[in-house]
C-alpha positions in Angstrom: 18.3 11.9 3.0 19.6 9.8 0.2 17.3 7.8 -2.1 18.3 4.5 -0.6 17.7 5.7 3.0 14.3 7.0 2.0 13.4 3.7 0.4 14.5 1.8 3.5 12.6 3.9 5.9 9.6 4.0 3.6 9.7 0.2 3.3 9.8 -0.2 7.0 6.9 2.2 7.5 4.9 0.4 4.9 5.7 -3.0 6.6 4.7 -1.7 10.0 1.4 -0.2 8.8 0.4 -3.3 6.8 1.4 -5.7 9.6 -0.7 -3.8 12.1 -3.6 -3.8 9.6 -3.2 -7.6 9.2 -2.8 -8.1 13.0 -6.1 -6.3 13.7 -7.7 -9.4 12.1 -7.2 -11.2 15.4 -8.6 -8.5 17.6 -11.4 -10.7 18.8 -8.9 -12.8 20.6 -7.7 -9.8 22.5 -11.0 -8.0 22.8 -9.6 -4.4 22.9 -11.9 -1.5 23.4 -13.0 0.4 20.3 -11.1 3.4 21.3 -7.8 1.5 21.8 -8.4 -0.3 18.5 -9.0 3.0 16.7 -5.8 4.6 18.0 -3.9 1.4 17.1 -5.4 1.5 13.5 -4.6 5.2 13.2 -0.9 4.4 13.9 -1.1 1.8 11.2 -2.6 4.2 8.7 0.0 6.9 9.5 2.8 4.4 8.9 1.1 3.2 5.7 0.8 6.7 4.5 4.5 7.4 5.2 5.4 4.3 3.3 3.2 5.3 0.3 4.8 8.7 0.3 8.2 7.0 -0.1 6.8 4.6 -2.7 5.5 7.6 -4.7 8.8 9.5 -4.4 10.7 6.5 -5.7 8.5 5.4 -8.6 6.4 8.4 -9.6 8.9 9.8 -12.1 8.9 6.4 -13.9 5.3 5.3 -14.0 3.8 8.1 -16.1 0.4 9.8 -15.6 -1.5 6.6 -15.0 0.8 5.4 -12.3 1.1 8.8 -10.8 -2.7 9.1 -10.5 -2.8 5.6 -8.9 -0.2 6.6 -6.3 -2.1 9.8 -5.5 -5.4 7.8 -5.1 -3.7 5.4 -2.7 -2.7 8.4 -0.5 -6.2 9.8 -0.6 -7.6 6.3 0.3 -5.3 5.9 3.3 -6.1 9.4 4.5 -9.9 8.8 4.1 -9.6 5.4 6.0 -7.7 7.1 8.8 -10.2 9.9 9.1 -13.1 7.5 8.9 -11.9 5.6 11.9 -12.3 8.6 14.1 -16.1 8.8 14.0 -16.5 5.0 13.5 -14.4 3.9 16.5 -13.3 6.9 18.6 -16.7 8.5 18.6 -18.7 5.3 18.0 -20.9 6.8 15.3 -22.4 4.7 12.6 -24.5 5.1 9.4 -23.2 7.9 7.1 -20.1 8.3 9.3 -18.9 5.0 8.0 -18.8 6.3 4.4 -15.2 7.6 4.6 -14.1 4.1 5.3 -15.9 2.8 2.2 -14.6 5.7 0.1 -11.1 5.2 1.4 -11.1 1.5 0.7 -12.3 2.1 -2.9 -9.6 4.7 -3.5 -6.9 2.5 -2.1 -7.9 -0.4 -4.3 -8.4 1.7 -7.4 -5.1 3.4 -6.8 -3.0 0.3 -6.5 -4.7 -1.2 -9.5 -3.7 1.8 -11.7 -0.2 1.8 -10.2 0.0 -2.0 -11.0 -1.1 -1.5 -14.6 1.6 1.3 -15.0 4.4 -0.7 -13.4 3.6 -3.8 -15.5 3.5 -1.9 -18.7 6.7 0.0 -18.0 8.7 -2.7 -16.2 9.3 -0.2 -13.3 9.8 -2.4 -10.3 13.1 -4.2 -9.8 11.3 -7.5 -8.8 7.8 -8.9 -8.4 6.4 -6.6 -11.1 3.0 -8.3 -11.0 2.5 -7.7 -7.3 0.8 -4.2 -7.4 -1.7 -5.5 -10.0 -2.3 -8.7 -7.9 -2.8 -6.5 -4.8 -5.4 -4.4 -6.5 -7.2 -7.5 -7.8 -7.3 -9.0 -4.3 -8.7 -5.7 -3.1 -11.3 -5.7 -5.9 -12.4 -9.2 -5.0 -12.7 -8.1 -1.4 -15.0 -5.3 -2.4 -17.1 -7.3 -4.8 -17.5 -10.5 -2.9 -17.3 -9.5 0.8 -18.6 -6.0 0.9 -21.8 -7.0 2.6 -20.1 -9.3 5.1 -19.7 -6.7 7.9 -18.9 -7.9 11.4 -22.5 -7.2 12.5 -24.2 -9.0 9.6 -23.8 -11.5 6.8 -20.7 -13.6 7.0 -18.1 -11.8 9.1 -15.4 -14.4 8.5 -15.5 -13.9 4.7 -15.1 -10.2 5.2 -12.1 -10.6 7.6 -10.4 -13.3 5.4 -10.6 -11.1 2.3 -9.5 -8.0 4.2 -6.5 -10.0 5.6 -5.7 -11.2 2.1 -5.6 -7.6 0.9 -3.2 -6.7 3.6 -0.9 -9.6 2.9 -0.8 -8.7 -0.7 0.8 -5.4 0.3 3.7 -7.0 2.0 5.7 -7.8 -1.2 5.4 -4.1 -2.2 6.9 -3.0 1.1 9.7 -5.5 0.7 10.4 -4.3 -2.9 10.7 -0.7 -1.6 12.8 -1.7 1.4 15.4 -3.5 -0.7 15.4 -1.1 -3.6 19.0 0.2 -3.7 18.3 3.3 -5.7 21.7 4.9 -5.2 23.6 1.7 -6.2 21.6 1.4 -9.5 22.1 5.1 -10.3 25.8 4.7 -9.8 25.9 1.6 -12.0 23.9 3.3 -14.7 26.2 6.4 -14.6 29.4 4.4 -14.7 31.5 5.2 -17.8 31.6 2.6 -20.6 35.1 1.8 -21.7 35.9 1.2 -25.3 37.9 -1.6 -26.7 41.3 -0.8 -28.2 39.8 -1.0 -31.7 37.2 1.6 -30.7 34.3 -0.8 -30.3 32.3 -0.8 -27.1 32.5 -4.0 -25.0 
């Protein structure tokens, strides 16, 4: 698979995963069973994971150790979130079984923050270079200001609004990956530079 095709499929996967994640915000209007919701969310996390794999394959060589660590942490975070939904929703367990979700959220937020710092410092993304950092900051605000607003206590609306904002902040990253024409840029960069008749470069 060429780099451009990988970027396109990865961008689509990331879009699908994030859109499902955002759409689950409105689950109270549909009132699905916990088991159906868990399967639905596992599909979202699987697509999100595939999108992050493509994102890492595209930008890992250019973001250095800091960005590479961030991308790896995002993968760990999504994996932990997916696994955490099995006991929390499929098996309807609570208490310590909820900890993988907390851990996964923290890893995802930390990972995109590190990736955002690396991309901003190195000018890696073709457009919207601030977005990874903004995404991480939104996630950090969610964890700091709405972490106690669970659906069963506190202010559930604050939790859901911040959670949704975090999902929405991922959409530009998916779009950047989707429209990153890697092969076209490589071909342009590798094109020969013709000299002027007097020997100077144009």
